[in-house]
C-alpha beads as a LAMMPS data file, in Angstrom:
LAMMPS data file: protein, C-alpha beads

242 atoms
241 bonds

1 atom types
1 bond types

-500.0 500.0 xlo xhi
-500.0 500.0 ylo yhi
-500.0 500.0 zlo zhi

Masses

1 110.0

Atoms # bond

1 1 1 173.594 -377.202 -21.154
2 1 1 174.769 -381.448 -22.425
3 1 1 173.114 -382.027 -25.875
4 1 1 170.354 -384.418 -26.042
5 1 1 172.468 -386.804 -28.149
6 1 1 174.842 -386.650 -25.460
7 1 1 172.733 -386.997 -22.614
8 1 1 170.592 -389.882 -23.842
9 1 1 172.908 -392.793 -22.643
10 1 1 172.453 -391.573 -19.379
11 1 1 168.653 -391.249 -19.085
12 1 1 168.257 -395.176 -18.494
13 1 1 170.735 -395.461 -15.910
14 1 1 169.623 -392.141 -14.607
15 1 1 165.678 -393.579 -14.102
16 1 1 166.680 -397.120 -13.158
17 1 1 169.213 -395.552 -9.765
18 1 1 172.274 -396.611 -11.735
19 1 1 173.984 -393.331 -12.843
20 1 1 176.916 -391.752 -10.693
21 1 1 176.367 -388.774 -9.006
22 1 1 177.927 -386.993 -11.342
23 1 1 175.500 -388.250 -14.257
24 1 1 172.681 -387.422 -12.064
25 1 1 174.093 -383.931 -11.921
26 1 1 174.299 -383.742 -15.577
27 1 1 171.113 -385.305 -16.554
28 1 1 169.292 -383.257 -13.890
29 1 1 170.863 -379.493 -15.184
30 1 1 169.569 -381.254 -18.861
31 1 1 166.451 -382.065 -17.817
32 1 1 165.752 -378.451 -16.073
33 1 1 165.903 -376.802 -19.436
34 1 1 164.670 -379.592 -22.146
35 1 1 161.310 -380.404 -21.791
36 1 1 161.274 -383.199 -24.301
37 1 1 163.623 -385.158 -22.579
38 1 1 162.217 -384.299 -19.404
39 1 1 158.997 -385.633 -20.926
40 1 1 160.862 -388.894 -21.732
41 1 1 162.728 -389.542 -18.218
42 1 1 158.741 -388.907 -17.193
43 1 1 157.882 -391.841 -19.322
44 1 1 160.392 -393.672 -18.315
45 1 1 160.087 -394.008 -15.082
46 1 1 156.295 -394.684 -15.445
47 1 1 157.080 -397.372 -17.420
48 1 1 159.778 -399.174 -15.475
49 1 1 157.256 -398.742 -12.365
50 1 1 154.702 -400.500 -14.050
51 1 1 157.103 -403.018 -15.272
52 1 1 157.894 -403.499 -11.599
53 1 1 154.931 -403.952 -10.430
54 1 1 153.536 -406.271 -12.910
55 1 1 156.874 -408.463 -13.663
56 1 1 158.909 -408.061 -10.478
57 1 1 156.303 -409.361 -8.026
58 1 1 158.084 -411.347 -5.498
59 1 1 157.981 -415.198 -5.971
60 1 1 160.315 -417.172 -4.006
61 1 1 159.071 -420.637 -3.168
62 1 1 157.962 -421.614 0.428
63 1 1 160.483 -424.051 0.909
64 1 1 163.635 -421.596 0.311
65 1 1 161.448 -418.956 2.320
66 1 1 161.384 -421.777 5.195
67 1 1 165.036 -422.441 4.936
68 1 1 165.941 -418.985 5.253
69 1 1 163.759 -418.351 7.944
70 1 1 165.479 -421.904 9.869
71 1 1 168.648 -420.422 9.034
72 1 1 168.501 -417.322 10.918
73 1 1 166.712 -418.767 13.663
74 1 1 169.268 -421.353 14.228
75 1 1 172.168 -418.302 14.820
76 1 1 170.113 -416.175 16.906
77 1 1 169.473 -419.107 19.109
78 1 1 173.096 -419.905 19.307
79 1 1 173.015 -423.481 16.821
80 1 1 175.556 -424.402 14.789
81 1 1 176.484 -421.492 12.631
82 1 1 175.110 -421.535 8.901
83 1 1 178.387 -421.087 6.561
84 1 1 178.971 -417.924 4.821
85 1 1 179.048 -419.669 1.382
86 1 1 175.471 -421.405 1.860
87 1 1 174.065 -417.807 3.048
88 1 1 175.185 -416.273 0.283
89 1 1 173.905 -418.901 -2.245
90 1 1 170.454 -418.358 -0.513
91 1 1 170.616 -414.377 -0.498
92 1 1 171.243 -415.036 -3.784
93 1 1 168.363 -417.209 -5.033
94 1 1 165.971 -414.735 -2.647
95 1 1 167.359 -411.947 -4.615
96 1 1 166.887 -413.732 -8.175
97 1 1 163.210 -415.294 -7.342
98 1 1 162.217 -411.752 -6.028
99 1 1 162.548 -410.078 -9.284
100 1 1 166.187 -408.088 -7.884
101 1 1 168.105 -408.650 -11.078
102 1 1 171.595 -408.637 -10.438
103 1 1 174.319 -407.280 -13.154
104 1 1 177.229 -409.052 -11.680
105 1 1 175.531 -412.514 -12.411
106 1 1 174.620 -411.427 -15.677
107 1 1 178.026 -413.627 -17.023
108 1 1 177.020 -416.405 -15.595
109 1 1 173.242 -416.756 -16.114
110 1 1 171.408 -416.991 -18.975
111 1 1 168.144 -416.715 -17.458
112 1 1 168.869 -413.367 -15.355
113 1 1 170.303 -411.783 -18.819
114 1 1 166.903 -412.677 -20.367
115 1 1 164.952 -411.517 -17.599
116 1 1 167.439 -407.930 -17.661
117 1 1 166.401 -407.556 -21.642
118 1 1 162.561 -408.709 -20.868
119 1 1 162.425 -405.945 -18.557
120 1 1 164.148 -403.240 -21.012
121 1 1 162.344 -404.843 -24.093
122 1 1 158.747 -403.981 -22.305
123 1 1 159.671 -400.761 -21.207
124 1 1 161.293 -399.460 -24.532
125 1 1 157.866 -400.596 -26.431
126 1 1 155.939 -398.735 -24.082
127 1 1 157.963 -395.328 -23.834
128 1 1 158.741 -395.368 -27.709
129 1 1 155.415 -396.819 -29.148
130 1 1 157.154 -397.423 -32.732
131 1 1 155.111 -399.285 -35.719
132 1 1 155.893 -397.471 -39.016
133 1 1 159.078 -399.618 -40.766
134 1 1 162.513 -398.249 -41.058
135 1 1 165.611 -399.421 -43.337
136 1 1 167.919 -401.413 -41.743
137 1 1 171.290 -399.897 -43.777
138 1 1 169.983 -396.349 -42.440
139 1 1 169.472 -397.378 -39.420
140 1 1 173.354 -399.392 -39.081
141 1 1 174.369 -395.533 -40.589
142 1 1 172.901 -393.512 -37.461
143 1 1 173.427 -395.907 -34.936
144 1 1 176.933 -395.311 -36.053
145 1 1 176.611 -391.580 -35.927
146 1 1 175.145 -391.413 -32.638
147 1 1 177.570 -393.923 -30.642
148 1 1 180.090 -394.112 -32.507
149 1 1 179.703 -398.109 -32.724
150 1 1 179.070 -400.098 -35.711
151 1 1 176.253 -402.806 -35.802
152 1 1 175.235 -405.149 -38.371
153 1 1 171.364 -405.651 -38.734
154 1 1 170.367 -408.822 -39.970
155 1 1 168.998 -409.331 -43.765
156 1 1 166.297 -411.839 -43.043
157 1 1 162.915 -412.018 -44.813
158 1 1 160.786 -413.679 -42.113
159 1 1 156.879 -412.925 -43.239
160 1 1 155.278 -410.266 -41.146
161 1 1 158.764 -409.404 -39.541
162 1 1 159.043 -405.848 -39.887
163 1 1 162.326 -403.311 -38.086
164 1 1 160.620 -400.520 -36.861
165 1 1 163.506 -398.602 -34.725
166 1 1 167.078 -399.082 -33.264
167 1 1 168.370 -397.921 -29.640
168 1 1 170.767 -398.225 -27.488
169 1 1 170.101 -399.866 -24.042
170 1 1 172.373 -401.064 -21.227
171 1 1 172.654 -404.605 -19.565
172 1 1 174.953 -406.514 -17.073
173 1 1 177.087 -406.899 -20.007
174 1 1 177.392 -403.713 -20.937
175 1 1 175.836 -401.445 -23.701
176 1 1 173.698 -403.346 -26.408
177 1 1 172.284 -402.053 -29.518
178 1 1 168.245 -403.293 -29.384
179 1 1 166.685 -403.713 -32.735
180 1 1 163.293 -403.398 -32.249
181 1 1 160.976 -405.669 -34.806
182 1 1 156.866 -406.079 -35.085
183 1 1 156.221 -409.907 -36.162
184 1 1 152.843 -409.488 -37.468
185 1 1 151.984 -406.150 -34.991
186 1 1 153.575 -408.167 -31.996
187 1 1 156.867 -406.634 -30.607
188 1 1 160.260 -408.466 -30.771
189 1 1 163.264 -407.403 -29.473
190 1 1 166.931 -408.532 -31.045
191 1 1 169.632 -407.121 -28.653
192 1 1 173.597 -407.070 -29.863
193 1 1 176.331 -406.991 -27.689
194 1 1 179.886 -407.116 -28.906
195 1 1 182.750 -408.419 -27.655
196 1 1 180.835 -411.068 -25.671
197 1 1 180.675 -414.807 -26.169
198 1 1 177.850 -417.158 -24.761
199 1 1 176.804 -420.326 -25.643
200 1 1 173.519 -421.123 -27.298
201 1 1 170.543 -421.291 -24.609
202 1 1 167.383 -420.508 -24.598
203 1 1 164.752 -418.965 -21.585
204 1 1 161.110 -418.209 -20.284
205 1 1 160.983 -415.281 -17.919
206 1 1 158.051 -413.131 -17.383
207 1 1 156.175 -414.689 -20.045
208 1 1 158.564 -414.183 -22.411
209 1 1 160.777 -416.139 -24.501
210 1 1 164.501 -415.675 -25.437
211 1 1 167.283 -417.602 -27.628
212 1 1 170.218 -416.320 -26.744
213 1 1 173.754 -416.916 -29.351
214 1 1 176.900 -415.692 -30.609
215 1 1 177.842 -414.985 -34.066
216 1 1 181.612 -413.433 -34.986
217 1 1 182.193 -412.564 -31.321
218 1 1 179.010 -410.772 -30.857
219 1 1 176.430 -412.289 -28.716
220 1 1 172.640 -411.754 -29.971
221 1 1 169.214 -412.338 -27.792
222 1 1 165.921 -412.822 -29.598
223 1 1 163.242 -412.703 -27.290
224 1 1 159.216 -412.232 -27.515
225 1 1 156.073 -413.362 -26.489
226 1 1 156.552 -415.928 -29.102
227 1 1 155.906 -419.924 -29.181
228 1 1 159.686 -421.344 -28.032
229 1 1 159.865 -423.153 -31.793
230 1 1 158.531 -420.220 -33.758
231 1 1 161.323 -418.038 -31.859
232 1 1 164.245 -420.576 -32.080
233 1 1 163.402 -421.070 -36.217
234 1 1 163.348 -417.260 -36.164
235 1 1 166.401 -416.627 -34.327
236 1 1 168.297 -419.401 -37.039
237 1 1 166.634 -417.606 -39.818
238 1 1 168.419 -414.298 -38.322
239 1 1 171.583 -415.903 -37.854
240 1 1 172.084 -417.187 -41.120
241 1 1 171.049 -413.373 -42.294
242 1 1 174.083 -412.124 -40.916

Bonds

1 1 1 2
2 1 2 3
3 1 3 4
4 1 4 5
5 1 5 6
6 1 6 7
7 1 7 8
8 1 8 9
9 1 9 10
10 1 10 11
11 1 11 12
12 1 12 13
13 1 13 14
14 1 14 15
15 1 15 16
16 1 16 17
17 1 17 18
18 1 18 19
19 1 19 20
20 1 20 21
21 1 21 22
22 1 22 23
23 1 23 24
24 1 24 25
25 1 25 26
26 1 26 27
27 1 27 28
28 1 28 29
29 1 29 30
30 1 30 31
31 1 31 32
32 1 32 33
33 1 33 34
34 1 34 35
35 1 35 36
36 1 36 37
37 1 37 38
38 1 38 39
39 1 39 40
40 1 40 41
41 1 41 42
42 1 42 43
43 1 43 44
44 1 44 45
45 1 45 46
46 1 46 47
47 1 47 48
48 1 48 49
49 1 49 50
50 1 50 51
51 1 51 52
52 1 52 53
53 1 53 54
54 1 54 55
55 1 55 56
56 1 56 57
57 1 57 58
58 1 58 59
59 1 59 60
60 1 60 61
61 1 61 62
62 1 62 63
63 1 63 64
64 1 64 65
65 1 65 66
66 1 66 67
67 1 67 68
68 1 68 69
69 1 69 70
70 1 70 71
71 1 71 72
72 1 72 73
73 1 73 74
74 1 74 75
75 1 75 76
76 1 76 77
77 1 77 78
78 1 78 79
79 1 79 80
80 1 80 81
81 1 81 82
82 1 82 83
83 1 83 84
84 1 84 85
85 1 85 86
86 1 86 87
87 1 87 88
88 1 88 89
89 1 89 90
90 1 90 91
91 1 91 92
92 1 92 93
93 1 93 94
94 1 94 95
95 1 95 96
96 1 96 97
97 1 97 98
98 1 98 99
99 1 99 100
100 1 100 101
101 1 101 102
102 1 102 103
103 1 103 104
104 1 104 105
105 1 105 106
106 1 106 107
107 1 107 108
108 1 108 109
109 1 109 110
110 1 110 111
111 1 111 112
112 1 112 113
113 1 113 114
114 1 114 115
115 1 115 116
116 1 116 117
117 1 117 118
118 1 118 119
119 1 119 120
120 1 120 121
121 1 121 122
122 1 122 123
123 1 123 124
124 1 124 125
125 1 125 126
126 1 126 127
127 1 127 128
128 1 128 129
129 1 129 130
130 1 130 131
131 1 131 132
132 1 132 133
133 1 133 134
134 1 134 135
135 1 135 136
136 1 136 137
137 1 137 138
138 1 138 139
139 1 139 140
140 1 140 141
141 1 141 142
142 1 142 143
143 1 143 144
144 1 144 145
145 1 145 146
146 1 146 147
147 1 147 148
148 1 148 149
149 1 149 150
150 1 150 151
151 1 151 152
152 1 152 153
153 1 153 154
154 1 154 155
155 1 155 156
156 1 156 157
157 1 157 158
158 1 158 159
159 1 159 160
160 1 160 161
161 1 161 162
162 1 162 163
163 1 163 164
164 1 164 165
165 1 165 166
166 1 166 167
167 1 167 168
168 1 168 169
169 1 169 170
170 1 170 171
171 1 171 172
172 1 172 173
173 1 173 174
174 1 174 175
175 1 175 176
176 1 176 177
177 1 177 178
178 1 178 179
179 1 179 180
180 1 180 181
181 1 181 182
182 1 182 183
183 1 183 184
184 1 184 185
185 1 185 186
186 1 186 187
187 1 187 188
188 1 188 189
189 1 189 190
190 1 190 191
191 1 191 192
192 1 192 193
193 1 193 194
194 1 194 195
195 1 195 196
196 1 196 197
197 1 197 198
198 1 198 199
199 1 199 200
200 1 200 201
201 1 201 202
202 1 202 203
203 1 203 204
204 1 204 205
205 1 205 206
206 1 206 207
207 1 207 208
208 1 208 209
209 1 209 210
210 1 210 211
211 1 211 212
212 1 212 213
213 1 213 214
214 1 214 215
215 1 215 216
216 1 216 217
217 1 217 218
218 1 218 219
219 1 219 220
220 1 220 221
221 1 221 222
222 1 222 223
223 1 223 224
224 1 224 225
225 1 225 226
226 1 226 227
227 1 227 228
228 1 228 229
229 1 229 230
230 1 230 231
231 1 231 232
232 1 232 233
233 1 233 234
234 1 234 235
235 1 235 236
236 1 236 237
237 1 237 238
238 1 238 239
239 1 239 240
240 1 240 241
241 1 241 242
């Protein structure tokens, strides 16, 4: 049976329905004989369902829905055919505003990336309700041992900010190191994606603000339920501490 460490990166894709059939078979075999991992998978499933029910409700504006209905009606009654391009754009907009996060669009849209990571942020803090401070250097060494990848956590002395855990998560840009913080008790996430470059941007999704920037070919995303100005200031402090 594969070890817990070997299966750990597969659990989230397994829960999200993104794992391949071979990966699902590996996880199924492991969960059958490992109660702790089975409990974690069940907790992630519950958190995912909660996130979907609370954060991913369809919200397409009536104007867009009306345009889609009109396009479908025109096609049905033989009116001038709507082009494939326009239908593709409309479909993409419906999926985005409806809360279906398109991994293939992540590289194009800061908002989609922020939405993906916000859902992961909520899920991680729901499943791993960490609040005890951990040492940044020890966490870097542990992450390198677990995943064979070096990360550099920022040295920042912001009042009330404490590192409480580091995990590996996934988004459309690939694997990301997820540094979990508490800012005066409130959850804050810093995601680090190596070999990725993005222009500085900000986004407001699902009641969370996010700041995105790149430092030395690593893309960073800081997000939480903080005021935009306060989050931008914290992102600047973190960037200086890298």
